[in-house]
Backbone as CSV, one residue per row, in Angstrom:
resi,resn,N_x,N_y,N_z,CA_x,CA_y,CA_z,C_x,C_y,C_z
1,MET,-35.733,59.397,-43.470,-35.812,59.478,-42.021,-37.044,60.309,-41.680
2,SER,-37.790,59.802,-40.715,-39.008,60.538,-40.298,-38.628,61.822,-39.568
3,GLN,-39.603,62.714,-39.493,-39.382,64.000,-38.830,-39.042,63.808,-37.376
4,ILE,-39.752,62.910,-36.711,-39.491,62.643,-35.275,-38.063,62.121,-35.087
5,LYS,-37.705,61.151,-35.932,-36.349,60.587,-35.826,-35.277,61.682,-36.087
6,GLN,-35.524,62.545,-37.021,-34.576,63.629,-37.299,-34.429,64.570,-36.095
7,ILE,-35.554,64.872,-35.444,-35.504,65.728,-34.237,-34.701,65.041,-33.144
8,ILE,-34.898,63.745,-32.966,-34.151,62.981,-31.951,-32.671,63.000,-32.260
9,TYR,-32.315,62.711,-33.495,-30.903,62.723,-33.898,-30.273,64.100,-33.710
10,ASP,-30.993,65.140,-34.099,-30.505,66.516,-33.935,-30.314,66.868,-32.454
11,THR,-31.237,66.411,-31.624,-31.153,66.682,-30.186,-29.952,65.932,-29.586
12,LEU,-29.727,64.706,-29.989,-28.563,63.959,-29.511,-27.248,64.695,-29.889
13,ARG,-27.171,65.160,-31.149,-25.982,65.862,-31.615,-25.786,67.176,-30.849
14,ARG,-26.877,67.899,-30.628,-26.797,69.181,-29.940,-26.320,69.004,-28.484
15,VAL,-26.900,68.062,-27.775,-26.491,67.843,-26.374,-25.039,67.357,-26.330
16,ALA,-24.679,66.458,-27.230,-23.301,65.982,-27.273,-22.310,67.121,-27.506
17,GLU,-22.651,67.991,-28.436,-21.778,69.141,-28.733,-21.659,70.055,-27.507
18,GLU,-22.777,70.371,-26.887,-22.767,71.230,-25.704,-22.014,70.639,-24.523
19,GLU,-21.987,69.310,-24.456,-21.290,68.613,-23.360,-19.862,68.204,-23.717
20,GLY,-19.445,68.510,-24.936,-18.092,68.197,-25.347,-17.859,66.734,-25.689
21,LEU,-18.924,66.033,-26.035,-18.805,64.637,-26.465,-18.609,64.563,-27.951
22,GLN,-17.728,63.686,-28.386,-17.429,63.544,-29.818,-18.319,62.432,-30.391
23,LEU,-19.238,62.806,-31.293,-20.066,61.793,-31.947,-19.641,61.663,-33.384
24,ASP,-19.076,60.535,-33.752,-18.670,60.353,-35.139,-19.866,59.975,-35.992
25,THR,-20.523,58.933,-35.609,-21.724,58.507,-36.317,-22.791,58.113,-35.324
26,ILE,-24.020,58.288,-35.711,-25.154,57.849,-34.897,-26.010,56.933,-35.765
27,SER,-26.378,55.800,-35.229,-27.307,54.901,-35.909,-28.291,54.396,-34.874
28,ASP,-29.313,53.721,-35.330,-30.319,53.156,-34.412,-29.686,52.173,-33.449
29,ALA,-28.598,51.515,-33.852,-27.920,50.507,-33.024,-26.960,51.129,-32.002
30,SER,-26.697,52.404,-32.112,-25.737,53.060,-31.206,-26.249,53.042,-29.769
31,ALA,-25.455,52.516,-28.855,-25.813,52.479,-27.447,-25.629,53.883,-26.882
32,LEU,-26.670,54.381,-26.219,-26.658,55.740,-25.696,-25.520,55.984,-24.709
33,ILE,-25.286,55.059,-23.829,-24.243,55.231,-22.798,-22.920,54.609,-23.224
34,ASP,-22.931,53.337,-23.582,-21.678,52.629,-23.840,-20.970,53.088,-25.114
35,TYR,-21.697,53.440,-26.154,-21.070,53.862,-27.422,-21.005,55.366,-27.577
36,LEU,-22.103,56.043,-27.319,-22.144,57.499,-27.533,-21.562,58.287,-26.352
37,GLY,-21.507,57.662,-25.199,-20.896,58.326,-24.050,-21.786,59.209,-23.198
38,PHE,-23.092,59.149,-23.419,-23.990,59.911,-22.591,-24.062,59.334,-21.196
39,ARG,-24.272,60.195,-20.235,-24.492,59.768,-18.820,-25.980,59.960,-18.509
40,SER,-26.374,59.510,-17.363,-27.787,59.589,-16.988,-28.308,61.017,-16.987
41,LEU,-27.480,61.962,-16.581,-27.910,63.350,-16.585,-28.119,63.866,-18.015
42,HIS,-27.270,63.440,-18.921,-27.426,63.782,-20.351,-28.756,63.211,-20.893
43,ILE,-29.007,61.962,-20.525,-30.254,61.315,-21.017,-31.473,62.079,-20.490
44,ALA,-31.429,62.464,-19.208,-32.548,63.228,-18.652,-32.736,64.551,-19.398
45,ARG,-31.634,65.190,-19.714,-31.714,66.445,-20.480,-32.290,66.213,-21.865
46,ILE,-31.813,65.188,-22.526,-32.328,64.869,-23.870,-33.832,64.629,-23.810
47,LEU,-34.275,63.854,-22.852,-35.719,63.569,-22.724,-36.518,64.835,-22.441
48,ALA,-35.986,65.726,-21.630,-36.683,67.004,-21.336,-36.781,67.857,-22.625
49,ILE,-35.741,67.911,-23.393,-35.753,68.673,-24.640,-36.764,68.054,-25.613
50,LEU,-36.743,66.732,-25.730,-37.689,66.076,-26.634,-39.134,66.249,-26.223
51,GLU,-39.387,66.248,-24.924,-40.753,66.489,-24.434,-41.228,67.890,-24.841
52,ILE,-40.350,68.848,-24.780,-40.710,70.233,-25.157,-40.895,70.309,-26.678
53,GLU,-39.944,69.749,-27.451,-40.014,69.873,-28.881,-41.127,69.066,-29.521
54,LEU,-41.423,67.905,-28.940,-42.416,67.027,-29.537,-43.779,67.100,-28.814
55,SER,-43.829,67.848,-27.722,-45.063,67.982,-26.923,-45.627,66.608,-26.532
56,TYR,-44.711,65.721,-26.140,-45.129,64.369,-25.844,-44.117,63.715,-24.908
57,ASP,-44.596,62.996,-23.909,-43.744,62.241,-22.994,-44.212,60.796,-23.031
58,PRO,-43.536,59.942,-23.785,-43.960,58.542,-23.910,-43.803,57.745,-22.643
59,PHE,-43.097,58.259,-21.654,-42.826,57.550,-20.416,-43.833,57.855,-19.295
60,ALA,-44.604,58.928,-19.478,-45.547,59.372,-18.454,-46.630,58.328,-18.152
61,SER,-47.092,57.634,-19.146,-48.191,56.639,-18.939,-47.692,55.346,-18.383
62,GLY,-46.396,55.110,-18.435,-45.829,53.863,-17.964,-45.855,52.764,-19.015
63,ASP,-46.426,53.016,-20.173,-46.466,52.027,-21.227,-45.064,51.784,-21.777
64,VAL,-44.210,52.772,-21.775,-42.859,52.658,-22.242,-41.936,52.828,-21.034
65,PRO,-41.238,51.777,-20.635,-40.364,51.924,-19.465,-39.072,52.639,-19.817
66,ILE,-38.759,53.669,-19.053,-37.562,54.439,-19.324,-36.314,53.615,-19.146
67,THR,-36.403,52.570,-18.329,-35.280,51.710,-18.099,-34.947,50.829,-19.341
68,GLY,-35.858,50.835,-20.302,-35.636,50.078,-21.528,-34.833,50.819,-22.578
69,LEU,-34.479,52.061,-22.296,-33.684,52.843,-23.268,-32.246,52.416,-23.239
70,ARG,-31.818,51.739,-24.244,-30.416,51.327,-24.358,-29.756,51.942,-25.605
71,THR,-30.526,52.009,-26.691,-29.961,52.468,-27.958,-30.760,53.645,-28.498
72,VAL,-30.185,54.254,-29.528,-30.879,55.344,-30.222,-32.168,54.802,-30.815
73,GLY,-32.160,53.562,-31.321,-33.368,52.958,-31.857,-34.470,52.801,-30.812
74,ASP,-34.085,52.444,-29.579,-35.058,52.362,-28.480,-35.709,53.710,-28.234
75,LEU,-34.884,54.749,-28.261,-35.386,56.116,-28.038,-36.360,56.503,-29.140
76,CYS,-35.975,56.242,-30.396,-36.819,56.590,-31.521,-38.131,55.799,-31.458
77,ALA,-38.070,54.506,-31.131,-39.284,53.677,-31.044,-40.234,54.206,-29.964
78,ALA,-39.703,54.681,-28.872,-40.545,55.200,-27.784,-41.356,56.390,-28.254
79,TYR,-40.783,57.258,-29.082,-41.483,58.452,-29.547,-42.340,58.230,-30.784
80,GLN,-42.156,57.080,-31.470,-42.898,56.827,-32.674,-44.086,55.905,-32.434
81,ARG,-44.427,55.636,-31.199,-45.570,54.764,-30.873,-46.895,55.536,-31.058
């Protein structure tokens, strides 16, 4: 697992724990909302944390549409471009 992917997975776990969400397993195919149970506010928080930790916002340029985030894999792909 790449370092960026590990940071993303760790951030997802941390936010889930802080919000009382139970995450059994996370994979690239896991749907952020439908499977993992995140809400839009959680996603916004996750993105803010990732921007700070990775010093990068892949959505700022408009090349990566934030509306395209459906799965953990989508999130990882956005940061690995």
